[in-house]
One Martini backbone bead per residue (centre of mass of N, CA, C, O) as a GRO file, in nm:
protein
  104
    1MET     BB    1   0.099   0.036   0.019
    2GLU     BB    2   0.040   0.367  -0.014
    3LYS     BB    3   0.128   0.671   0.085
    4MET     BB    4  -0.080   0.944   0.223
    5HIS     BB    5  -0.086   1.315   0.247
    6ILE     BB    6  -0.409   1.458   0.342
    7ASN     BB    7  -0.515   1.658   0.571
    8GLU     BB    8  -0.427   1.541   0.851
    9ARG     BB    9  -0.472   1.396   1.160
   10GLY     BB   10  -0.224   1.303   1.327
   11THR     BB   11   0.002   1.012   1.266
   12HIS     BB   12  -0.184   0.844   1.090
   13THR     BB   13  -0.133   0.821   0.713
   14THR     BB   14  -0.249   0.566   0.606
   15THR     BB   15  -0.403   0.455   0.297
   16ILE     BB   16  -0.616   0.332   0.099
   17GLU     BB   17  -0.633   0.333  -0.231
   18GLY     BB   18  -0.952   0.408  -0.268
   19ALA     BB   19  -0.941   0.683  -0.079
   20LYS     BB   20  -0.794   0.912  -0.232
   21ASP     BB   21  -1.027   1.050  -0.387
   22ILE     BB   22  -1.187   1.133  -0.140
   23LEU     BB   23  -0.965   1.307  -0.002
   24LYS     BB   24  -0.947   1.515  -0.231
   25ILE     BB   25  -1.236   1.617  -0.214
   26LEU     BB   26  -1.226   1.705   0.087
   27LYS     BB   27  -0.999   1.912   0.050
   28LYS     BB   28  -1.147   2.107  -0.146
   29ILE     BB   29  -1.374   2.157   0.102
   30GLN     BB   30  -1.214   2.179   0.381
   31ALA     BB   31  -1.170   1.900   0.502
   32TYR     BB   32  -1.083   1.700   0.773
   33VAL     BB   33  -0.856   1.411   0.809
   34SER     BB   34  -0.860   1.095   1.000
   35PRO     BB   35  -0.696   0.819   0.998
   36GLY     BB   36  -0.737   0.477   1.044
   37VAL     BB   37  -0.786   0.165   1.056
   38ILE     BB   38  -0.679  -0.126   0.886
   39GLU     BB   39  -0.860  -0.374   0.707
   40ALA     BB   40  -0.819  -0.697   0.609
   41ASN     BB   41  -1.005  -0.934   0.456
   42VAL     BB   42  -1.275  -0.837   0.365
   43LYS     BB   43  -1.613  -0.940   0.296
   44ALA     BB   44  -1.580  -0.756   0.012
   45ARG     BB   45  -1.707  -0.590  -0.273
   46GLY     BB   46  -1.589  -0.332  -0.410
   47LYS     BB   47  -1.731   0.004  -0.342
   48SER     BB   48  -1.765   0.189  -0.027
   49VAL     BB   49  -1.963   0.442   0.158
   50LYS     BB   50  -1.988   0.573   0.503
   51LEU     BB   51  -2.185   0.791   0.708
   52LYS     BB   52  -2.145   0.935   1.043
   53LYS     BB   53  -2.304   1.141   1.260
   54LEU     BB   54  -2.174   1.275   1.562
   55ASN     BB   55  -2.174   1.590   1.495
   56ASN     BB   56  -2.151   1.927   1.382
   57GLU     BB   57  -1.815   1.837   1.295
   58THR     BB   58  -1.857   1.507   1.277
   59PHE     BB   59  -1.741   1.219   1.106
   60GLU     BB   60  -1.784   0.883   1.012
   61MET     BB   61  -1.580   0.700   0.780
   62VAL     BB   62  -1.643   0.420   0.559
   63VAL     BB   63  -1.405   0.235   0.361
   64VAL     BB   64  -1.458   0.007   0.083
   65VAL     BB   65  -1.204  -0.192  -0.092
   66ASN     BB   66  -1.262  -0.477  -0.169
   67SER     BB   67  -1.061  -0.614   0.105
   68SER     BB   68  -1.070  -0.315   0.231
   69LYS     BB   69  -1.075  -0.126   0.548
   70GLN     BB   70  -1.159   0.218   0.650
   71THR     BB   71  -1.144   0.457   0.908
   72PHE     BB   72  -1.274   0.791   0.946
   73LYS     BB   73  -1.232   1.128   1.028
   74VAL     BB   74  -1.455   1.409   0.970
   75TYR     BB   75  -1.389   1.760   0.952
   76GLY     BB   76  -1.662   2.006   0.958
   77SER     BB   77  -1.901   2.268   0.922
   78ASN     BB   78  -1.968   2.164   0.613
   79GLN     BB   79  -2.175   1.909   0.604
   80GLN     BB   80  -2.340   1.925   0.341
   81GLU     BB   81  -2.092   1.929   0.153
   82ILE     BB   82  -1.991   1.651   0.235
   83ILE     BB   83  -2.239   1.489   0.158
   84ASP     BB   84  -2.247   1.575  -0.141
   85ALA     BB   85  -1.965   1.468  -0.216
   86ILE     BB   86  -2.026   1.170  -0.150
   87ASN     BB   87  -2.278   1.141  -0.340
   88GLU     BB   88  -2.112   1.184  -0.610
   89LEU     BB   89  -1.985   0.889  -0.617
   90LYS     BB   90  -2.216   0.746  -0.772
   91LYS     BB   91  -2.103   0.825  -1.060
   92ASN     BB   92  -1.841   0.615  -0.977
   93ASN     BB   93  -1.961   0.339  -0.861
   94TRP     BB   94  -2.053   0.392  -0.576
   95ASN     BB   95  -2.151   0.280  -0.260
   96VAL     BB   96  -2.386   0.494  -0.110
   97GLN     BB   97  -2.478   0.554   0.199
   98ASP     BB   98  -2.671   0.664   0.420
   99VAL     BB   99  -2.691   0.891   0.660
  100LEU     BB  100  -2.601   0.853   0.997
  101ASP     BB  101  -2.764   0.992   1.288
  102ILE     BB  102  -2.588   1.004   1.621
  103SER     BB  103  -2.606   1.305   1.765
  104LYS     BB  104  -2.867   1.278   1.972
   0.00000   0.00000   0.00000
């Protein structure tokens, strides 16, 4: 796996290959991303992304590409713009799941 450093918080900066395009999109809209743990050999095919709204400035984003899965924290007060950007991935054959709001 190739390392990529795009606007991350924290010290863990390795990302799965399929997440690079998503991180570039989020950087363009000035959202900050903190990469999390990578899980290999996940029983999933294709590529999907899921957002969970944690509070008014934080999402948890799970990206699955082929058999790899990685969780990210996405920070930004422009939450609707983040949601819209992720929904745009549907045009590129991503399985984009509805945003789950657990902030209440």
